LUMROGU-157139 format. One record per residue: z, x, y of N, C-alpha, C in turn; residue number from 1. Coordinates in pm, 1 decimal. Layout:
% residues N
+----------+----------+----------+----------+----------+----------+----------+----------+----------+-----+
:     n_zz :     n_xx :     n_yy :    ca_zz :    ca_xx :    ca_yy :     c_zz :     c_xx :     c_yy : num :
+----------+----------+----------+----------+----------+----------+----------+----------+----------+-----+
:        Z :        X :        Y :        Z :        X :        Y :        Z :        X :        Y : NUM :
...
+----------+----------+----------+----------+----------+----------+----------+----------+----------+-----+
//
This chain:
% residues 119
+----------+----------+----------+----------+----------+----------+----------+----------+----------+-----+
:     n_zz :     n_xx :     n_yy :    ca_zz :    ca_xx :    ca_yy :     c_zz :     c_xx :     c_yy : num :
+----------+----------+----------+----------+----------+----------+----------+----------+----------+-----+
:  17724.6 :  -5231.9 :  23828.2 :  17730.4 :  -5146.3 :  23715.0 :  17758.0 :  -5230.4 :  23590.5 :   1 :
:  17698.7 :  -5192.4 :  23479.4 :  17723.7 :  -5262.9 :  23354.8 :  17813.2 :  -5176.0 :  23268.2 :   2 :
:  17924.4 :  -5234.1 :  23224.3 :  18020.0 :  -5162.7 :  23141.8 :  18055.2 :  -5252.1 :  23023.7 :   3 :
:  18015.2 :  -5211.4 :  22905.3 :  18039.0 :  -5288.2 :  22783.8 :  17993.3 :  -5433.2 :  22798.7 :   4 :
:  17870.9 :  -5451.1 :  22845.7 :  17804.3 :  -5580.5 :  22860.7 :  17864.7 :  -5669.0 :  22970.3 :   5 :
:  17946.0 :  -5614.4 :  23059.6 :  18001.0 :  -5688.9 :  23172.8 :  17956.7 :  -5622.2 :  23302.0 :   6 :
:  17913.9 :  -5703.5 :  23397.5 :  17869.9 :  -5650.3 :  23526.4 :  17986.7 :  -5648.5 :  23624.0 :   7 :
:  17994.5 :  -5539.3 :  23698.7 :  18095.2 :  -5532.6 :  23804.6 :  18044.2 :  -5612.1 :  23923.8 :   8 :
:  18130.8 :  -5634.0 :  24021.0 :  18089.6 :  -5704.7 :  24141.6 :  17992.8 :  -5618.7 :  24220.7 :   9 :
:  17902.3 :  -5683.8 :  24294.0 :  17804.4 :  -5615.5 :  24376.5 :  17875.0 :  -5552.7 :  24497.0 :  10 :
:  17839.0 :  -5430.2 :  24529.0 :  17899.9 :  -5359.0 :  24641.3 :  17791.4 :  -5329.6 :  24743.8 :  11 :
:  17815.4 :  -5364.6 :  24868.0 :  17723.5 :  -5334.5 :  24977.2 :  17783.2 :  -5222.7 :  25061.4 :  12 :
:  17699.9 :  -5124.6 :  25091.6 :  17745.8 :  -5012.7 :  25173.0 :  17641.5 :  -4980.5 :  25277.6 :  13 :
:  17684.5 :  -4961.0 :  25400.8 :  17594.6 :  -4923.8 :  25509.8 :  17598.1 :  -4773.1 :  25532.7 :  14 :
:  17671.1 :  -4701.2 :  25449.8 :  17686.9 :  -4557.8 :  25465.0 :  17591.0 :  -4487.4 :  25370.5 :  15 :
:  17518.9 :  -4389.2 :  25420.9 :  17426.4 :  -4311.9 :  25338.6 :  17485.5 :  -4173.8 :  25311.4 :  16 :
:  17431.6 :  -4108.3 :  25211.7 :  17473.4 :  -3971.6 :  25181.0 :  17385.1 :  -3877.1 :  25260.4 :  17 :
:  17445.7 :  -3781.5 :  25327.1 :  17370.9 :  -3687.2 :  25409.7 :  17292.5 :  -3589.6 :  25323.0 :  18 :
:  17179.3 :  -3542.7 :  25378.0 :  17097.8 :  -3441.1 :  25311.5 :  17184.0 :  -3319.1 :  25282.6 :  19 :
:  17179.4 :  -3270.4 :  25159.8 :  17253.9 :  -3151.2 :  25122.5 :  17395.8 :  -3176.9 :  25076.1 :  20 :
:  17443.3 :  -3298.9 :  25087.6 :  17579.0 :  -3331.4 :  25042.1 :  17584.3 :  -3316.0 :  24890.0 :  21 :
:  17688.7 :  -3253.0 :  24836.5 :  17697.8 :  -3236.2 :  24690.4 :  17693.6 :  -3368.1 :  24613.4 :  22 :
:  17734.2 :  -3476.4 :  24674.9 :  17731.1 :  -3606.1 :  24606.2 :  17589.0 :  -3658.2 :  24588.7 :  23 :
:  17493.6 :  -3608.6 :  24668.9 :  17357.7 :  -3661.4 :  24660.3 :  17295.7 :  -3635.5 :  24523.4 :  24 :
:  17321.7 :  -3520.9 :  24464.5 :  17264.1 :  -3491.0 :  24333.2 :  17323.5 :  -3581.7 :  24225.5 :  25 :
:  17448.0 :  -3621.6 :  24241.6 :  17510.4 :  -3713.2 :  24144.7 :  17439.7 :  -3848.4 :  24147.8 :  26 :
:  17413.9 :  -3898.6 :  24268.5 :  17344.2 :  -4026.7 :  24279.7 :  17199.0 :  -4013.9 :  24235.1 :  27 :
:  17137.3 :  -3901.1 :  24263.4 :  16999.9 :  -3876.9 :  24220.9 :  16990.7 :  -3886.3 :  24068.4 :  28 :
:  17077.7 :  -3816.3 :  23999.0 :  17077.7 :  -3818.4 :  23852.5 :  17113.0 :  -3958.1 :  23801.1 :  29 :
:  17204.8 :  -4023.9 :  23868.9 :  17248.8 :  -4157.6 :  23829.8 :  17131.1 :  -4255.2 :  23824.0 :  30 :
:  17044.4 :  -4252.5 :  23924.8 :  16931.6 :  -4345.7 :  23930.4 :  16807.2 :  -4292.2 :  23861.9 :  31 :
:  16792.4 :  -4161.5 :  23852.9 :  16669.7 :  -4102.3 :  23802.2 :  16634.9 :  -4146.9 :  23661.2 :  32 :
:  16729.7 :  -4142.5 :  23571.9 :  16703.5 :  -4182.7 :  23434.2 :  16656.5 :  -4327.5 :  23427.5 :  33 :
:  16717.0 :  -4413.1 :  23506.6 :  16679.4 :  -4554.3 :  23508.1 :  16539.9 :  -4574.1 :  23566.8 :  34 :
:  16504.9 :  -4498.5 :  23670.1 :  16370.6 :  -4508.5 :  23728.9 :  16265.8 :  -4471.6 :  23624.2 :  35 :
:  16289.0 :  -4360.7 :  23553.5 :  16193.1 :  -4315.9 :  23452.7 :  16175.9 :  -4421.6 :  23343.9 :  36 :
:  16286.9 :  -4480.1 :  23298.3 :  16279.2 :  -4583.7 :  23194.8 :  16206.4 :  -4708.6 :  23243.5 :  37 :
:  16210.2 :  -4734.5 :  23374.0 :  16149.5 :  -4857.0 :  23426.7 :  15997.9 :  -4847.0 :  23441.4 :  38 :
:  15942.9 :  -4727.2 :  23434.2 :  15798.8 :  -4709.7 :  23453.3 :  15725.8 :  -4736.9 :  23321.5 :  39 :
:  15633.4 :  -4831.4 :  23327.7 :  15552.8 :  -4868.2 :  23211.1 :  15421.8 :  -4789.7 :  23217.6 :  40 :
:  15404.5 :  -4695.8 :  23124.7 :  15282.7 :  -4614.4 :  23122.9 :  15180.0 :  -4665.5 :  23022.3 :  41 :
:  15200.0 :  -4784.1 :  22968.9 :  15106.5 :  -4837.6 :  22868.9 :  14966.5 :  -4858.7 :  22926.2 :  42 :
:  14956.8 :  -4898.3 :  23053.0 :  14827.2 :  -4931.7 :  23111.7 :  14781.0 :  -4831.1 :  23215.8 :  43 :
:  14837.7 :  -4711.0 :  23211.7 :  14795.6 :  -4607.7 :  23306.2 :  14749.1 :  -4485.7 :  23229.2 :  44 :
:  14659.0 :  -4410.5 :  23290.4 :  14598.3 :  -4295.3 :  23226.3 :  14676.7 :  -4170.8 :  23265.7 :  45 :
:  14771.2 :  -4128.3 :  23180.0 :  14855.5 :  -4012.2 :  23206.9 :  14839.1 :  -3909.7 :  23094.8 :  46 :
:  14888.2 :  -3790.8 :  23120.4 :  14882.0 :  -3682.6 :  23022.3 :  14966.7 :  -3715.8 :  22900.4 :  47 :
:  14912.1 :  -3692.4 :  22781.8 :  14985.9 :  -3717.7 :  22658.0 :  14990.9 :  -3591.0 :  22574.4 :  48 :
:  15106.9 :  -3566.4 :  22518.5 :  15126.0 :  -3460.2 :  22420.5 :  15181.2 :  -3526.1 :  22295.6 :  49 :
:  15093.3 :  -3551.3 :  22200.2 :  15133.8 :  -3628.2 :  22083.5 :  15168.6 :  -3769.6 :  22126.4 :  50 :
:  15287.8 :  -3814.9 :  22092.3 :  15334.3 :  -3948.7 :  22130.2 :  15406.3 :  -3950.8 :  22265.2 :  51 :
:  15423.9 :  -3833.2 :  22325.5 :  15496.7 :  -3822.9 :  22452.1 :  15400.8 :  -3833.7 :  22569.5 :  52 :
:  15429.1 :  -3925.0 :  22661.2 :  15349.0 :  -3940.1 :  22782.5 :  15419.6 :  -3867.9 :  22896.8 :  53 :
:  15345.1 :  -3782.2 :  22965.0 :  15400.0 :  -3706.8 :  23077.1 :  15342.6 :  -3760.5 :  23207.7 :  54 :
:  15429.5 :  -3804.8 :  23296.0 :  15385.0 :  -3857.6 :  23424.4 :  15474.5 :  -3811.0 :  23538.7 :  55 :
:  15580.6 :  -3734.4 :  23506.5 :  15672.1 :  -3691.8 :  23611.3 :  15736.5 :  -3558.8 :  23571.8 :  56 :
:  15743.2 :  -3467.9 :  23668.6 :  15816.4 :  -3342.6 :  23652.3 :  15932.5 :  -3344.4 :  23750.0 :  57 :
:  16047.1 :  -3293.9 :  23706.2 :  16167.9 :  -3296.9 :  23788.1 :  16226.0 :  -3157.5 :  23801.7 :  58 :
:  16274.4 :  -3126.7 :  23921.6 :  16344.7 :  -3001.9 :  23944.9 :  16447.0 :  -3026.4 :  24055.7 :  59 :
:  16573.9 :  -3003.7 :  24021.8 :  16684.4 :  -3028.6 :  24116.4 :  16672.8 :  -3172.3 :  24167.2 :  60 :
:  16655.3 :  -3191.3 :  24299.1 :  16643.4 :  -3327.8 :  24350.7 :  16500.3 :  -3359.3 :  24395.3 :  61 :
:  16403.7 :  -3289.7 :  24337.5 :  16262.4 :  -3314.4 :  24366.7 :  16194.1 :  -3371.2 :  24243.6 :  62 :
:  16089.8 :  -3447.7 :  24266.9 :  16012.2 :  -3504.9 :  24157.4 :  15864.6 :  -3497.3 :  24192.2 :  63 :
:  15782.7 :  -3472.1 :  24091.0 :  15637.2 :  -3474.5 :  24106.0 :  15583.8 :  -3578.3 :  24008.3 :  64 :
:  15506.8 :  -3672.2 :  24060.3 :  15447.3 :  -3778.1 :  23978.5 :  15298.6 :  -3748.0 :  23968.2 :  65 :
:  15242.0 :  -3761.6 :  23848.7 :  15100.6 :  -3731.2 :  23834.3 :  15034.4 :  -3823.8 :  23733.5 :  66 :
:  14900.6 :  -3835.1 :  23746.9 :  14819.5 :  -3917.2 :  23657.5 :  14676.5 :  -3866.3 :  23664.7 :  67 :
:  14595.0 :  -3908.0 :  23569.8 :  14455.3 :  -3865.0 :  23565.7 :  14368.1 :  -3935.9 :  23669.0 :  68 :
:  14400.7 :  -4058.0 :  23703.8 :  14315.3 :  -4132.8 :  23796.2 :  14396.1 :  -4178.0 :  23917.3 :  69 :
:  14328.8 :  -4196.8 :  24030.2 :  14397.8 :  -4247.4 :  24149.2 :  14462.6 :  -4383.8 :  24124.9 :  70 :
:  14395.6 :  -4468.3 :  24048.2 :  14449.9 :  -4601.1 :  24018.7 :  14578.8 :  -4590.6 :  23937.5 :  71 :
:  14581.0 :  -4500.5 :  23840.7 :  14701.9 :  -4482.0 :  23759.2 :  14816.4 :  -4427.2 :  23842.7 :  72 :
:  14786.2 :  -4332.0 :  23931.1 :  14890.4 :  -4276.9 :  24017.4 :  14947.4 :  -4385.0 :  24108.5 :  73 :
:  14860.9 :  -4465.7 :  24168.7 :  14908.9 :  -4571.9 :  24256.2 :  14990.0 :  -4673.6 :  24178.2 :  74 :
:  14949.7 :  -4701.0 :  24054.6 :  15024.7 :  -4793.3 :  23968.9 :  15166.9 :  -4741.6 :  23946.7 :  75 :
:  15181.6 :  -4612.8 :  23916.9 :  15314.3 :  -4554.5 :  23897.1 :  15394.3 :  -4559.1 :  24027.2 :  76 :
:  15330.9 :  -4525.2 :  24139.5 :  15400.2 :  -4531.5 :  24268.9 :  15446.6 :  -4673.8 :  24299.3 :  77 :
:  15363.8 :  -4772.7 :  24265.4 :  15402.9 :  -4912.7 :  24286.3 :  15525.0 :  -4948.6 :  24202.7 :  78 :
:  15529.8 :  -4899.2 :  24078.7 :  15644.4 :  -4927.9 :  23992.5 :  15772.0 :  -4861.5 :  24046.3 :  79 :
:  15757.9 :  -4740.7 :  24097.8 :  15872.4 :  -4673.2 :  24159.4 :  15918.3 :  -4751.0 :  24281.5 :  80 :
:  15823.4 :  -4796.8 :  24361.6 :  15857.4 :  -4876.6 :  24479.9 :  15928.5 :  -5005.3 :  24440.5 :  81 :
:  15880.3 :  -5073.2 :  24337.8 :  15944.5 :  -5196.6 :  24291.4 :  16088.6 :  -5170.4 :  24249.4 :  82 :
:  16110.2 :  -5062.7 :  24175.3 :  16245.7 :  -5026.5 :  24132.6 :  16334.6 :  -5003.6 :  24255.5 :  83 :
:  16283.2 :  -4929.5 :  24351.4 :  16361.7 :  -4898.6 :  24471.8 :  16392.8 :  -5024.9 :  24552.5 :  84 :
:  16300.2 :  -5117.4 :  24556.7 :  16325.7 :  -5243.5 :  24628.7 :  16435.4 :  -5323.8 :  24560.3 :  85 :
:  16433.6 :  -5327.1 :  24428.9 :  16537.1 :  -5400.5 :  24354.8 :  16675.3 :  -5342.5 :  24382.9 :  86 :
:  16687.1 :  -5209.1 :  24386.2 :  16816.1 :  -5141.5 :  24401.7 :  16843.5 :  -5096.5 :  24545.6 :  87 :
:  16760.9 :  -5142.4 :  24640.4 :  16778.8 :  -5110.3 :  24783.5 :  16782.7 :  -4959.5 :  24808.2 :  88 :
:  16694.7 :  -4887.3 :  24741.8 :  16681.5 :  -4743.3 :  24762.0 :  16563.3 :  -4716.8 :  24854.2 :  89 :
:  16568.4 :  -4606.6 :  24926.9 :  16460.5 :  -4571.5 :  25018.7 :  16411.9 :  -4430.6 :  24989.8 :  90 :
:  16283.4 :  -4409.8 :  25011.3 :  16222.5 :  -4278.3 :  25002.9 :  16201.0 :  -4226.7 :  25143.4 :  91 :
:  16214.2 :  -4097.3 :  25159.8 :  16174.5 :  -4035.9 :  25286.3 :  16025.9 :  -4006.2 :  25273.0 :  92 :
:  15943.1 :  -4102.2 :  25312.6 :  15798.8 :  -4086.6 :  25295.5 :  15741.8 :  -3979.1 :  25387.3 :  93 :
:  15816.2 :  -3938.1 :  25488.9 :  15770.9 :  -3826.9 :  25573.2 :  15770.8 :  -3695.9 :  25495.2 :  94 :
:  15853.3 :  -3686.5 :  25392.1 :  15860.2 :  -3565.8 :  25310.0 :  15784.3 :  -3581.3 :  25178.7 :  95 :
:  15717.1 :  -3695.5 :  25159.8 :  15644.0 :  -3723.3 :  25037.0 :  15496.7 :  -3691.9 :  25059.6 :  96 :
:  15442.8 :  -3604.7 :  24977.8 :  15303.5 :  -3560.2 :  24993.9 :  15226.8 :  -3582.9 :  24864.9 :  97 :
:  15094.0 :  -3581.8 :  24875.6 :  15012.7 :  -3587.7 :  24755.4 :  14914.5 :  -3472.3 :  24755.2 :  98 :
:  14884.0 :  -3425.7 :  24636.7 :  14786.5 :  -3319.6 :  24615.8 :  14688.5 :  -3370.3 :  24511.2 :  99 :
:  14560.9 :  -3358.9 :  24540.5 :  14457.5 :  -3404.0 :  24448.0 :  14388.4 :  -3280.5 :  24392.3 : 100 :
:  14388.1 :  -3267.9 :  24260.2 :  14326.8 :  -3153.6 :  24193.5 :  14208.0 :  -3198.0 :  24109.6 : 101 :
:  14099.7 :  -3120.3 :  24115.4 :  13985.0 :  -3139.2 :  24027.5 :  13915.9 :  -3274.9 :  24044.7 : 102 :
:  13901.2 :  -3316.3 :  24168.2 :  13830.2 :  -3440.9 :  24195.6 :  13721.3 :  -3410.4 :  24297.8 : 103 :
:  13599.4 :  -3453.5 :  24270.0 :  13486.0 :  -3421.3 :  24356.4 :  13495.5 :  -3489.5 :  24492.9 : 104 :
:  13527.4 :  -3617.6 :  24496.3 :  13530.0 :  -3692.1 :  24622.4 :  13671.8 :  -3737.4 :  24651.8 : 105 :
:  13742.0 :  -3666.0 :  24738.1 :  13880.1 :  -3699.6 :  24771.0 :  13893.0 :  -3770.1 :  24905.0 : 106 :
:  13783.3 :  -3789.8 :  24975.1 :  13789.0 :  -3846.4 :  25110.3 :  13833.4 :  -3991.7 :  25113.8 : 107 :
:  13810.5 :  -4065.6 :  25007.8 :  13841.3 :  -4208.2 :  25008.5 :  13969.7 :  -4242.2 :  24934.1 : 108 :
:  14044.8 :  -4141.4 :  24893.5 :  14167.6 :  -4166.3 :  24817.7 :  14287.6 :  -4169.0 :  24911.2 : 109 :
:  14357.8 :  -4280.8 :  24909.1 :  14483.1 :  -4290.0 :  24982.7 :  14586.7 :  -4350.2 :  24889.1 : 110 :
:  14708.7 :  -4302.2 :  24903.7 :  14818.5 :  -4351.5 :  24821.3 :  14927.7 :  -4402.5 :  24913.4 : 111 :
:  14997.4 :  -4506.6 :  24869.4 :  15105.9 :  -4563.4 :  24949.6 :  15233.9 :  -4569.0 :  24868.9 : 112 :
:  15344.1 :  -4557.8 :  24939.7 :  15476.8 :  -4570.9 :  24882.1 :  15564.9 :  -4629.5 :  24989.5 : 113 :
:  15639.7 :  -4732.1 :  24955.1 :  15726.9 :  -4800.1 :  25050.3 :  15645.4 :  -4848.6 :  25171.2 : 114 :
:  15527.3 :  -4901.1 :  25144.7 :  15434.6 :  -4959.0 :  25242.7 :  15389.6 :  -4855.9 :  25347.0 : 115 :
:  15396.6 :  -4728.5 :  25312.6 :  15350.6 :  -4622.5 :  25403.4 :  15245.4 :  -4537.7 :  25333.4 : 116 :
:  15141.9 :  -4501.8 :  25406.5 :  15037.0 :  -4415.9 :  25355.2 :  15092.1 :  -4273.8 :  25341.1 : 117 :
:  15070.3 :  -4213.1 :  25225.0 :  15117.2 :  -4076.3 :  25200.7 :  15014.0 :  -3975.7 :  25250.3 : 118 :
:  15060.7 :  -3862.0 :  25296.2 :  14971.9 :  -3755.7 :  25345.2 :  14922.6 :  -3672.6 :  25230.3 : 119 :
+----------+----------+----------+----------+----------+----------+----------+----------+----------+-----+
//
């Protein structure tokens, strides 16, 4: 943690927070803002409203990531994966799904996160 330009000592923990534990939302919010800031949307094709780029919707402890092209979506997923690798975070890729809207040929599109193919 950084506090007034000083880093605290690194802490290693083998204990995870259980699904549904009230503390999970605290950690979710703690990392969420940093994940969003770490994503560079300069080279990806995402929805824009004026100067605001929209690439993620959030509700409670769920997130939806979206982009106009498969390449842009994979680019964002790669950036999320990189962030998670740096901070030793894991995604439950079994609960991570993708939905493709308004695309003629969806048979050849595959997306990966945490080195796993998403359904």
